[in-house]
A tleap script that builds the chain and sets N, CA, C and O, in Angstrom:
source leaprc.protein.ff14SB
mol = sequence {
  NMET CYS VAL ALA ALA PRO THR ILE ARG THR
  TYR TYR SER LYS LEU GLU GLU GLU VAL GLN
  PRO VAL GLY ALA HIE MET ILE THR ARG ARG
  ASP LEU LEU ASN GLY ALA VAL ALA GLY SER
  ALA ALA PHE ILE ALA GLY ALA GLY ALA ALA
  MET ALA PHE SER THR GLU PRO MET PRO ALA
  ASP VAL ALA ALA ALA TYR ALA LEU ARG CYS
  GLY GLY ASN VAL SER GLY HIE ASP GLN LEU
  MET LYS THR ALA ARG ALA THR LEU ASP GLY
  GLU ILE ALA ARG GLY GLN LYS PRO VAL GLY
  ALA GLU GLU ILE VAL VAL CYS PRO ILE CYS
  GLY CYS LYS MET VAL VAL SER ALA CGLY
}
set mol.1.N position { 48.403 126.575 -47.741 }
set mol.1.CA position { 48.418 127.423 -46.566 }
set mol.1.C position { 46.956 127.464 -46.214 }
set mol.1.O position { 46.138 127.574 -47.126 }
set mol.2.N position { 46.596 127.391 -45.062 }
set mol.2.CA position { 45.194 127.268 -44.613 }
set mol.2.C position { 44.945 128.477 -43.814 }
set mol.2.O position { 45.769 128.817 -42.965 }
set mol.3.N position { 43.825 129.181 -44.029 }
set mol.3.CA position { 43.526 130.583 -43.208 }
set mol.3.C position { 42.347 130.280 -42.447 }
set mol.3.O position { 41.362 130.035 -43.144 }
set mol.4.N position { 42.195 130.235 -41.294 }
set mol.4.CA position { 41.174 130.081 -40.478 }
set mol.4.C position { 40.072 131.233 -40.678 }
set mol.4.O position { 40.435 132.404 -40.566 }
set mol.5.N position { 38.833 130.948 -40.950 }
set mol.5.CA position { 37.882 131.950 -41.061 }
set mol.5.C position { 37.413 132.557 -39.785 }
set mol.5.O position { 37.366 131.823 -38.798 }
set mol.6.N position { 37.077 133.748 -39.684 }
set mol.6.CA position { 36.614 134.373 -38.375 }
set mol.6.C position { 35.443 133.714 -37.845 }
set mol.6.O position { 34.589 133.402 -38.675 }
set mol.7.N position { 35.217 133.427 -36.575 }
set mol.7.CA position { 34.139 132.816 -36.055 }
set mol.7.C position { 33.201 133.830 -35.652 }
set mol.7.O position { 33.520 134.991 -35.398 }
set mol.8.N position { 31.856 133.289 -35.592 }
set mol.8.CA position { 30.827 134.306 -35.357 }
set mol.8.C position { 30.866 135.096 -34.077 }
set mol.8.O position { 30.405 136.233 -33.973 }
set mol.9.N position { 31.519 134.334 -32.985 }
set mol.9.CA position { 31.718 135.040 -31.680 }
set mol.9.C position { 32.856 136.275 -31.951 }
set mol.9.O position { 32.683 137.303 -31.296 }
set mol.10.N position { 33.821 136.230 -32.731 }
set mol.10.CA position { 34.681 137.284 -33.004 }
set mol.10.C position { 33.930 138.431 -33.921 }
set mol.10.O position { 34.171 139.634 -33.812 }
set mol.11.N position { 33.054 137.906 -34.772 }
set mol.11.CA position { 32.224 138.932 -35.406 }
set mol.11.C position { 31.307 139.814 -34.640 }
set mol.11.O position { 31.180 141.021 -34.848 }
set mol.12.N position { 30.688 139.133 -33.752 }
set mol.12.CA position { 29.657 139.834 -32.824 }
set mol.12.C position { 30.394 140.661 -31.626 }
set mol.12.O position { 29.809 141.606 -31.098 }
set mol.13.N position { 31.698 140.268 -31.222 }
set mol.13.CA position { 32.444 140.946 -30.269 }
set mol.13.C position { 32.826 142.330 -30.946 }
set mol.13.O position { 32.713 143.431 -30.408 }
set mol.14.N position { 33.276 142.086 -32.158 }
set mol.14.CA position { 33.756 143.482 -32.796 }
set mol.14.C position { 32.431 144.339 -33.011 }
set mol.14.O position { 32.523 145.526 -32.700 }
set mol.15.N position { 31.343 143.938 -33.451 }
set mol.15.CA position { 30.079 144.632 -33.634 }
set mol.15.C position { 29.834 145.318 -32.433 }
set mol.15.O position { 29.583 146.522 -32.485 }
set mol.16.N position { 29.873 144.686 -31.285 }
set mol.16.CA position { 29.412 145.247 -29.939 }
set mol.16.C position { 30.370 146.297 -29.728 }
set mol.16.O position { 29.945 147.356 -29.266 }
set mol.17.N position { 31.613 146.177 -29.995 }
set mol.17.CA position { 32.705 147.327 -29.630 }
set mol.17.C position { 32.253 148.526 -30.506 }
set mol.17.O position { 32.409 149.653 -30.035 }
set mol.18.N position { 31.678 148.376 -31.803 }
set mol.18.CA position { 31.485 149.516 -32.674 }
set mol.18.C position { 30.023 150.237 -32.285 }
set mol.18.O position { 29.761 151.420 -32.502 }
set mol.19.N position { 29.200 149.337 -31.712 }
set mol.19.CA position { 27.756 149.863 -31.294 }
set mol.19.C position { 27.936 150.662 -29.960 }
set mol.19.O position { 27.619 151.850 -29.896 }
set mol.20.N position { 28.417 150.026 -28.980 }
set mol.20.CA position { 28.630 150.698 -27.668 }
set mol.20.C position { 29.558 151.757 -27.679 }
set mol.20.O position { 30.593 151.703 -28.342 }
set mol.21.N position { 29.232 152.740 -26.962 }
set mol.21.CA position { 30.118 153.731 -26.556 }
set mol.21.C position { 31.106 153.333 -25.675 }
set mol.21.O position { 30.816 152.416 -24.907 }
set mol.22.N position { 32.389 153.901 -25.608 }
set mol.22.CA position { 33.290 153.498 -24.621 }
set mol.22.C position { 32.864 153.792 -23.314 }
set mol.22.O position { 32.255 154.844 -23.121 }
set mol.23.N position { 33.100 153.002 -22.370 }
set mol.23.CA position { 32.665 153.038 -20.914 }
set mol.23.C position { 31.276 152.594 -20.609 }
set mol.23.O position { 30.993 152.362 -19.434 }
set mol.24.N position { 30.348 152.446 -21.579 }
set mol.24.CA position { 29.028 151.829 -21.498 }
set mol.24.C position { 29.116 150.338 -21.276 }
set mol.24.O position { 29.971 149.624 -21.801 }
set mol.25.N position { 28.130 149.906 -20.426 }
set mol.25.CA position { 28.120 148.389 -20.296 }
set mol.25.C position { 26.567 148.170 -20.282 }
set mol.25.O position { 25.731 149.017 -19.967 }
set mol.26.N position { 26.336 146.906 -20.671 }
set mol.26.CA position { 24.979 146.313 -20.772 }
set mol.26.C position { 24.688 145.877 -19.362 }
set mol.26.O position { 25.509 145.396 -18.582 }
set mol.27.N position { 23.257 146.136 -19.107 }
set mol.27.CA position { 22.673 145.902 -17.700 }
set mol.27.C position { 22.221 144.365 -18.035 }
set mol.27.O position { 21.584 144.014 -19.028 }
set mol.28.N position { 22.650 143.618 -17.084 }
set mol.28.CA position { 22.340 142.139 -16.973 }
set mol.28.C position { 20.935 141.744 -16.301 }
set mol.28.O position { 20.431 142.590 -15.562 }
set mol.29.N position { 20.371 140.724 -16.467 }
set mol.29.CA position { 19.213 140.349 -15.673 }
set mol.29.C position { 19.382 140.314 -14.143 }
set mol.29.O position { 18.463 140.600 -13.376 }
set mol.30.N position { 20.637 139.937 -13.742 }
set mol.30.CA position { 20.945 139.945 -12.259 }
set mol.30.C position { 21.004 141.433 -11.888 }
set mol.30.O position { 20.372 141.733 -10.875 }
set mol.31.N position { 21.642 142.405 -12.522 }
set mol.31.CA position { 21.688 143.760 -12.229 }
set mol.31.C position { 20.188 144.347 -12.061 }
set mol.31.O position { 19.910 145.042 -11.084 }
set mol.32.N position { 19.217 144.030 -13.076 }
set mol.32.CA position { 17.943 144.351 -12.964 }
set mol.32.C position { 17.139 143.975 -11.907 }
set mol.32.O position { 16.347 144.726 -11.338 }
set mol.33.N position { 17.361 142.685 -11.613 }
set mol.33.CA position { 16.722 142.079 -10.306 }
set mol.33.C position { 17.215 142.473 -8.998 }
set mol.33.O position { 16.520 142.428 -7.983 }
set mol.34.N position { 18.500 142.883 -9.035 }
set mol.34.CA position { 18.960 143.517 -7.727 }
set mol.34.C position { 18.616 144.786 -7.542 }
set mol.34.O position { 18.515 145.252 -6.407 }
set mol.35.N position { 18.381 145.544 -8.713 }
set mol.35.CA position { 17.813 146.915 -8.475 }
set mol.35.C position { 16.701 146.900 -8.091 }
set mol.35.O position { 16.406 147.715 -7.217 }
set mol.36.N position { 15.728 146.027 -8.569 }
set mol.36.CA position { 14.371 145.946 -8.263 }
set mol.36.C position { 14.027 145.676 -6.979 }
set mol.36.O position { 12.987 146.139 -6.511 }
set mol.37.N position { 14.885 144.873 -6.238 }
set mol.37.CA position { 14.736 144.287 -5.043 }
set mol.37.C position { 15.246 145.491 -4.102 }
set mol.37.O position { 14.639 145.735 -3.060 }
set mol.38.N position { 16.312 146.198 -4.471 }
set mol.38.CA position { 16.685 147.193 -3.586 }
set mol.38.C position { 15.724 148.355 -3.637 }
set mol.38.O position { 15.468 148.944 -2.587 }
set mol.39.N position { 15.211 148.703 -4.693 }
set mol.39.CA position { 14.244 149.666 -4.895 }
set mol.39.C position { 12.981 149.492 -3.954 }
set mol.39.O position { 12.526 150.295 -3.140 }
set mol.40.N position { 12.575 148.325 -4.261 }
set mol.40.CA position { 11.169 147.898 -3.271 }
set mol.40.C position { 11.566 147.916 -1.812 }
set mol.40.O position { 10.797 148.409 -0.986 }
set mol.41.N position { 12.740 147.399 -1.453 }
set mol.41.CA position { 13.207 147.405 0.007 }
set mol.41.C position { 13.233 148.919 0.554 }
set mol.41.O position { 12.799 149.204 1.670 }
set mol.42.N position { 13.768 149.836 -0.309 }
set mol.42.CA position { 13.730 151.311 0.178 }
set mol.42.C position { 12.441 151.910 0.168 }
set mol.42.O position { 12.186 152.835 0.940 }
set mol.43.N position { 11.418 151.367 -0.819 }
set mol.43.CA position { 10.148 152.074 -0.857 }
set mol.43.C position { 9.373 151.611 0.539 }
set mol.43.O position { 8.698 152.413 1.183 }
set mol.44.N position { 9.533 150.354 0.894 }
set mol.44.CA position { 8.851 149.808 1.965 }
set mol.44.C position { 9.457 150.294 3.268 }
set mol.44.O position { 8.698 150.450 4.224 }
set mol.45.N position { 10.700 150.539 3.392 }
set mol.45.CA position { 11.215 151.147 4.546 }
set mol.45.C position { 10.872 152.518 4.745 }
set mol.45.O position { 10.641 152.916 5.887 }
set mol.46.N position { 10.808 153.356 3.670 }
set mol.46.CA position { 10.405 154.883 3.619 }
set mol.46.C position { 9.000 155.133 3.717 }
set mol.46.O position { 8.590 156.260 3.994 }
set mol.47.N position { 8.074 153.972 3.468 }
set mol.47.CA position { 6.645 154.168 3.385 }
set mol.47.C position { 6.055 154.766 4.662 }
set mol.47.O position { 5.172 155.622 4.622 }
set mol.48.N position { 6.573 154.286 5.800 }
set mol.48.CA position { 5.920 154.504 7.005 }
set mol.48.C position { 6.148 155.887 7.540 }
set mol.48.O position { 5.441 156.384 8.417 }
set mol.49.N position { 7.376 156.609 6.856 }
set mol.49.CA position { 7.704 157.726 7.238 }
set mol.49.C position { 7.063 158.976 6.481 }
set mol.49.O position { 7.096 160.113 6.951 }
set mol.50.N position { 6.529 158.678 5.369 }
set mol.50.CA position { 5.901 159.619 4.651 }
set mol.50.C position { 4.826 160.488 5.181 }
set mol.50.O position { 3.713 160.018 5.417 }
set mol.51.N position { 5.100 161.692 5.370 }
set mol.51.CA position { 3.837 162.496 5.817 }
set mol.51.C position { 3.446 163.599 4.946 }
set mol.51.O position { 3.948 164.723 4.939 }
set mol.52.N position { 2.294 163.068 4.056 }
set mol.52.CA position { 1.733 163.783 3.017 }
set mol.52.C position { 1.039 165.037 3.546 }
set mol.52.O position { 1.149 166.172 3.080 }
set mol.53.N position { 0.241 164.615 4.689 }
set mol.53.CA position { -0.769 165.755 5.242 }
set mol.53.C position { -0.331 166.182 6.506 }
set mol.53.O position { 0.232 165.367 7.237 }
set mol.54.N position { -0.509 167.352 6.875 }
set mol.54.CA position { -0.342 167.889 8.499 }
set mol.54.C position { -1.651 168.765 8.637 }
set mol.54.O position { -2.310 169.229 7.707 }
set mol.55.N position { -1.879 168.890 9.935 }
set mol.55.CA position { -2.823 169.816 10.316 }
set mol.55.C position { -2.345 170.983 11.233 }
set mol.55.O position { -1.683 170.819 12.258 }
set mol.56.N position { -2.702 172.012 10.808 }
set mol.56.CA position { -2.412 173.303 11.565 }
set mol.56.C position { -3.541 174.043 12.031 }
set mol.56.O position { -4.592 173.892 11.409 }
set mol.57.N position { -3.515 174.886 13.099 }
set mol.57.CA position { -4.679 175.632 13.565 }
set mol.57.C position { -4.836 176.736 12.560 }
set mol.57.O position { -3.954 177.311 11.923 }
set mol.58.N position { -6.229 176.929 12.544 }
set mol.58.CA position { -6.638 178.313 11.633 }
set mol.58.C position { -6.388 179.382 12.197 }
set mol.58.O position { -6.639 179.494 13.397 }
set mol.59.N position { -5.824 180.447 11.464 }
set mol.59.CA position { -5.662 181.868 11.878 }
set mol.59.C position { -7.209 182.183 12.498 }
set mol.59.O position { -8.223 181.536 12.233 }
set mol.60.N position { -7.121 183.228 13.301 }
set mol.60.CA position { -8.312 183.815 13.904 }
set mol.60.C position { -9.375 184.394 12.919 }
set mol.60.O position { -10.568 184.265 13.190 }
set mol.61.N position { -8.974 185.023 11.793 }
set mol.61.CA position { -9.638 185.776 10.860 }
set mol.61.C position { -10.448 184.614 9.992 }
set mol.61.O position { -11.624 184.713 9.644 }
set mol.62.N position { -9.697 183.657 9.756 }
set mol.62.CA position { -10.269 182.524 8.893 }
set mol.62.C position { -11.169 181.770 9.704 }
set mol.62.O position { -12.193 181.387 9.139 }
set mol.63.N position { -11.003 181.456 10.977 }
set mol.63.CA position { -11.915 180.643 11.738 }
set mol.63.C position { -13.190 181.451 11.913 }
set mol.63.O position { -14.297 180.913 11.932 }
set mol.64.N position { -12.995 182.813 12.044 }
set mol.64.CA position { -14.205 183.683 12.234 }
set mol.64.C position { -15.137 183.669 10.927 }
set mol.64.O position { -16.366 183.675 10.999 }
set mol.65.N position { -14.441 183.649 9.766 }
set mol.65.CA position { -15.168 183.666 8.461 }
set mol.65.C position { -15.896 182.366 8.255 }
set mol.65.O position { -16.965 182.285 7.650 }
set mol.66.N position { -15.225 181.309 8.820 }
set mol.66.CA position { -15.896 179.870 8.665 }
set mol.66.C position { -16.985 179.737 9.731 }
set mol.66.O position { -17.948 178.995 9.541 }
set mol.67.N position { -16.838 180.464 10.871 }
set mol.67.CA position { -17.830 180.330 11.956 }
set mol.67.C position { -19.123 180.998 11.464 }
set mol.67.O position { -20.229 180.618 11.850 }
set mol.68.N position { -18.957 181.927 10.664 }
set mol.68.CA position { -20.186 182.720 10.154 }
set mol.68.C position { -21.168 181.952 9.341 }
set mol.68.O position { -22.391 182.011 9.462 }
set mol.69.N position { -20.417 181.142 8.400 }
set mol.69.CA position { -20.953 180.223 7.463 }
set mol.69.C position { -22.373 180.878 6.846 }
set mol.69.O position { -22.446 182.079 6.585 }
set mol.70.N position { -23.379 180.042 6.664 }
set mol.70.CA position { -24.526 180.758 6.008 }
set mol.70.C position { -25.333 181.737 6.845 }
set mol.70.O position { -25.677 182.801 6.331 }
set mol.71.N position { -25.686 181.423 8.202 }
set mol.71.CA position { -26.353 182.312 8.965 }
set mol.71.C position { -25.920 183.688 9.001 }
set mol.71.O position { -26.702 184.631 8.877 }
set mol.72.N position { -24.518 183.821 9.193 }
set mol.72.CA position { -24.028 185.358 9.224 }
set mol.72.C position { -23.673 186.112 8.065 }
set mol.72.O position { -23.476 187.326 8.011 }
set mol.73.N position { -23.602 185.169 7.025 }
set mol.73.CA position { -22.966 185.770 5.784 }
set mol.73.C position { -24.025 185.823 4.623 }
set mol.73.O position { -23.687 185.583 3.464 }
set mol.74.N position { -25.396 186.163 4.987 }
set mol.74.CA position { -26.298 186.268 4.020 }
set mol.74.C position { -26.081 187.621 3.118 }
set mol.74.O position { -26.353 187.663 1.919 }
set mol.75.N position { -25.675 188.466 3.696 }
set mol.75.CA position { -25.347 189.641 2.760 }
set mol.75.C position { -24.224 189.377 1.629 }
set mol.75.O position { -24.241 189.886 0.508 }
set mol.76.N position { -23.307 188.544 2.094 }
set mol.76.CA position { -22.293 188.116 1.096 }
set mol.76.C position { -22.850 187.231 0.090 }
set mol.76.O position { -22.333 187.232 -1.027 }
set mol.77.N position { -23.867 186.454 0.349 }
set mol.77.CA position { -24.485 185.536 -0.473 }
set mol.77.C position { -25.307 186.504 -1.425 }
set mol.77.O position { -25.385 186.157 -2.603 }
set mol.78.N position { -25.833 187.502 -1.095 }
set mol.78.CA position { -26.724 188.275 -1.875 }
set mol.78.C position { -25.733 189.077 -2.926 }
set mol.78.O position { -26.071 189.238 -4.099 }
set mol.79.N position { -24.586 189.521 -2.447 }
set mol.79.CA position { -23.623 190.063 -3.254 }
set mol.79.C position { -22.969 188.972 -4.366 }
set mol.79.O position { -22.699 189.293 -5.523 }
set mol.80.N position { -22.816 187.965 -3.945 }
set mol.80.CA position { -22.613 186.817 -4.806 }
set mol.80.C position { -23.446 186.578 -5.942 }
set mol.80.O position { -23.040 186.451 -7.097 }
set mol.81.N position { -24.685 186.522 -5.539 }
set mol.81.CA position { -25.855 186.284 -6.316 }
set mol.81.C position { -26.119 187.437 -7.397 }
set mol.81.O position { -26.385 187.153 -8.565 }
set mol.82.N position { -26.039 188.612 -6.984 }
set mol.82.CA position { -26.042 189.715 -7.827 }
set mol.82.C position { -25.030 189.768 -8.992 }
set mol.82.O position { -25.262 189.963 -10.185 }
set mol.83.N position { -23.917 189.560 -8.400 }
set mol.83.CA position { -22.633 189.434 -9.305 }
set mol.83.C position { -22.907 188.317 -10.391 }
set mol.83.O position { -22.659 188.504 -11.582 }
set mol.84.N position { -23.400 187.225 -9.926 }
set mol.84.CA position { -23.586 186.024 -10.878 }
set mol.84.C position { -24.616 186.272 -11.879 }
set mol.84.O position { -24.500 185.939 -13.059 }
set mol.85.N position { -25.780 186.955 -11.305 }
set mol.85.CA position { -26.926 187.240 -12.059 }
set mol.85.C position { -26.724 188.289 -13.121 }
set mol.85.O position { -27.363 188.260 -14.172 }
set mol.86.N position { -25.765 189.281 -12.819 }
set mol.86.CA position { -25.133 190.313 -13.841 }
set mol.86.C position { -24.399 189.709 -15.077 }
set mol.86.O position { -24.416 190.139 -16.230 }
set mol.87.N position { -23.712 188.555 -14.553 }
set mol.87.CA position { -22.717 188.066 -15.556 }
set mol.87.C position { -23.707 187.064 -16.465 }
set mol.87.O position { -23.475 186.981 -17.671 }
set mol.88.N position { -24.607 186.446 -15.985 }
set mol.88.CA position { -25.643 185.654 -16.611 }
set mol.88.C position { -26.517 186.412 -17.513 }
set mol.88.O position { -26.734 185.949 -18.633 }
set mol.89.N position { -27.002 187.440 -17.179 }
set mol.89.CA position { -27.547 188.415 -18.122 }
set mol.89.C position { -26.877 189.015 -19.163 }
set mol.89.O position { -27.521 189.235 -20.189 }
set mol.90.N position { -25.596 189.357 -19.105 }
set mol.90.CA position { -24.774 189.704 -19.935 }
set mol.90.C position { -24.506 188.731 -20.983 }
set mol.90.O position { -24.472 189.078 -22.164 }
set mol.91.N position { -24.288 187.383 -20.565 }
set mol.91.CA position { -24.105 186.114 -21.529 }
set mol.91.C position { -25.278 186.027 -22.084 }
set mol.91.O position { -25.198 185.802 -23.291 }
set mol.92.N position { -26.482 186.128 -21.621 }
set mol.92.CA position { -27.756 186.000 -22.429 }
set mol.92.C position { -27.847 187.128 -23.521 }
set mol.92.O position { -28.213 186.879 -24.670 }
set mol.93.N position { -27.541 188.212 -23.152 }
set mol.93.CA position { -27.640 189.325 -24.057 }
set mol.93.C position { -26.706 189.148 -25.146 }
set mol.93.O position { -27.118 189.459 -26.263 }
set mol.94.N position { -25.500 188.700 -25.033 }
set mol.94.CA position { -24.636 188.558 -26.129 }
set mol.94.C position { -24.952 187.155 -26.947 }
set mol.94.O position { -24.332 186.797 -27.948 }
set mol.95.N position { -25.871 186.542 -26.420 }
set mol.95.CA position { -26.378 185.301 -27.283 }
set mol.95.C position { -25.217 184.114 -26.954 }
set mol.95.O position { -24.813 183.377 -27.854 }
set mol.96.N position { -24.798 184.027 -25.763 }
set mol.96.CA position { -23.788 182.922 -25.418 }
set mol.96.C position { -24.443 181.862 -24.828 }
set mol.96.O position { -24.036 180.702 -24.901 }
set mol.97.N position { -25.753 182.320 -24.065 }
set mol.97.CA position { -26.656 181.285 -23.374 }
set mol.97.C position { -27.909 181.583 -23.726 }
set mol.97.O position { -28.216 182.742 -24.004 }
set mol.98.N position { -28.825 180.537 -23.761 }
set mol.98.CA position { -30.294 180.681 -24.033 }
set mol.98.C position { -30.928 181.440 -22.869 }
set mol.98.O position { -30.426 181.595 -21.756 }
set mol.99.N position { -32.223 181.930 -23.342 }
set mol.99.CA position { -32.886 182.955 -22.471 }
set mol.99.C position { -33.169 182.340 -21.121 }
set mol.99.O position { -32.981 183.044 -20.129 }
set mol.100.N position { -33.646 180.975 -20.962 }
set mol.100.CA position { -33.958 180.544 -19.669 }
set mol.100.C position { -32.817 179.916 -19.086 }
set mol.100.O position { -32.995 178.940 -18.358 }
set mol.101.N position { -31.496 180.413 -19.343 }
set mol.101.CA position { -30.355 179.761 -18.666 }
set mol.101.C position { -30.359 179.906 -17.180 }
set mol.101.O position { -30.872 180.883 -16.635 }
set mol.102.N position { -29.767 178.901 -16.505 }
set mol.102.CA position { -29.485 179.022 -15.074 }
set mol.102.C position { -28.132 178.655 -14.720 }
set mol.102.O position { -27.480 177.998 -15.532 }
set mol.103.N position { -27.658 178.973 -13.682 }
set mol.103.CA position { -26.213 178.815 -13.270 }
set mol.103.C position { -26.286 178.468 -11.885 }
set mol.103.O position { -27.109 178.982 -11.127 }
set mol.104.N position { -25.359 177.521 -11.497 }
set mol.104.CA position { -25.170 177.132 -10.040 }
set mol.104.C position { -23.937 177.840 -9.572 }
set mol.104.O position { -22.875 177.732 -10.186 }
set mol.105.N position { -24.063 178.547 -8.513 }
set mol.105.CA position { -23.150 179.371 -7.844 }
set mol.105.C position { -22.678 178.761 -6.485 }
set mol.105.O position { -23.522 178.362 -5.683 }
set mol.106.N position { -21.310 178.681 -6.206 }
set mol.106.CA position { -21.007 178.037 -4.905 }
set mol.106.C position { -20.277 179.031 -4.066 }
set mol.106.O position { -19.265 179.579 -4.502 }
set mol.107.N position { -20.748 179.282 -2.894 }
set mol.107.CA position { -20.199 180.288 -2.029 }
set mol.107.C position { -18.707 179.794 -1.469 }
set mol.107.O position { -18.504 178.747 -0.853 }
set mol.108.N position { -17.841 180.664 -1.782 }
set mol.108.CA position { -16.231 180.293 -1.455 }
set mol.108.C position { -16.005 179.974 0.028 }
set mol.108.O position { -15.109 179.217 0.402 }
set mol.109.N position { -16.843 180.574 0.831 }
set mol.109.CA position { -16.713 180.697 2.354 }
set mol.109.C position { -17.363 179.283 3.000 }
set mol.109.O position { -16.749 178.561 3.785 }
set mol.110.N position { -18.605 179.057 2.556 }
set mol.110.CA position { -19.243 178.008 3.214 }
set mol.110.C position { -19.663 176.705 2.370 }
set mol.110.O position { -20.016 175.644 2.885 }
set mol.111.N position { -19.568 176.954 0.998 }
set mol.111.CA position { -19.782 175.909 0.095 }
set mol.111.C position { -21.294 175.749 -0.143 }
set mol.111.O position { -21.679 174.729 -0.714 }
set mol.112.N position { -22.097 176.594 0.216 }
set mol.112.CA position { -23.580 176.501 -0.186 }
set mol.112.C position { -23.582 176.738 -1.745 }
set mol.112.O position { -22.802 177.442 -2.387 }
set mol.113.N position { -24.524 176.066 -2.152 }
set mol.113.CA position { -24.973 175.979 -3.753 }
set mol.113.C position { -26.174 176.606 -3.850 }
set mol.113.O position { -27.183 176.264 -3.233 }
set mol.114.N position { -26.071 177.736 -4.792 }
set mol.114.CA position { -27.384 178.536 -5.071 }
set mol.114.C position { -27.491 178.638 -6.542 }
set mol.114.O position { -26.514 178.851 -7.260 }
set mol.115.N position { -28.869 178.460 -7.040 }
set mol.115.CA position { -29.213 178.416 -8.314 }
set mol.115.C position { -29.468 180.085 -8.651 }
set mol.115.O position { -30.055 180.873 -7.908 }
set mol.116.N position { -28.980 180.328 -9.716 }
set mol.116.CA position { -29.107 181.823 -10.218 }
set mol.116.C position { -29.800 181.771 -11.566 }
set mol.116.O position { -29.321 181.104 -12.484 }
set mol.117.N position { -30.848 182.421 -11.689 }
set mol.117.CA position { -31.627 182.311 -13.109 }
set mol.117.C position { -31.615 183.920 -13.482 }
set mol.117.O position { -31.569 184.808 -12.631 }
set mol.118.N position { -31.662 184.125 -14.850 }
set mol.118.CA position { -31.849 185.402 -15.556 }
set mol.118.C position { -32.807 186.416 -14.850 }
set mol.118.O position { -33.914 186.090 -14.421 }
set mol.119.N position { -32.378 187.445 -14.782 }
set mol.119.CA position { -33.203 188.468 -14.141 }
set mol.119.C position { -34.463 189.338 -14.353 }
set mol.119.O position { -34.822 190.128 -13.479 }
savepdb mol mol.pdb
quit
């Protein structure tokens, strides 16, 4: 009596059944290519409709603050410099910064850069 030995194909098909959970399937190259083409087409079709930035009018109080800028906001700069100088003096007193340290302070309203040195 002659018994046929199991073929390699039978062995691997049984191995795949054991490894893959029920309901799972492998993604073929064709599925991957189709997904890439569909994703690219969707990206290109939707790229023109993307609106990342929009413009809105400024509220009156914000517009007035920006309109003052450096010329009308010198007292605000003085207060900003006093606060920065006090902070810098405190850091020098605690030994966190050297004696001749300087800091650059930027005005949050107009963007002016001011150099503050110890006092």
